[in-house]
C-alpha positions, 0 to 999 in steps of 0.5 A: 517221899512226899504225900499230897492229900486231895479230896478223894485220896492221896498222891505219893511222889517217890522220885526223890527216893528213887534217885537217892536209892540209885545214887542219881543226881537231879543234874544227871537225870536232867541231862540223860532224859532231856527233862527240864529241872523245874519239871523234875523238881515239881515231880519230886515235891508234888507241885504239879497239876497235870502229869505229862505222860511223855516225861513220865515215860522218859523217866520210867525208861531211864530209871527202869521202873513203873509209873507207880514207883514214881507217883502212886495214888491211894483212894480214901477207901484204900487207905481205910482198908490199910489202916483196918 
């Protein structure tokens, strides 16, 4: 899991955890979803500026999960509620 703080909240990138849980390698994910290695790696480490909804859809379909299981956004006000 990789956390990326932004001005209004925080993104949590969970793809690496999902792959580990399901025992799926990056190479297998690349082949099975026709997704470039760099794209997958960026989603794993949070090094993205824009999210390609078509890539996310392929990954969600293959991994049988929802987008929030790959990338989660927590606004600052939600984080404060969780702490209180």
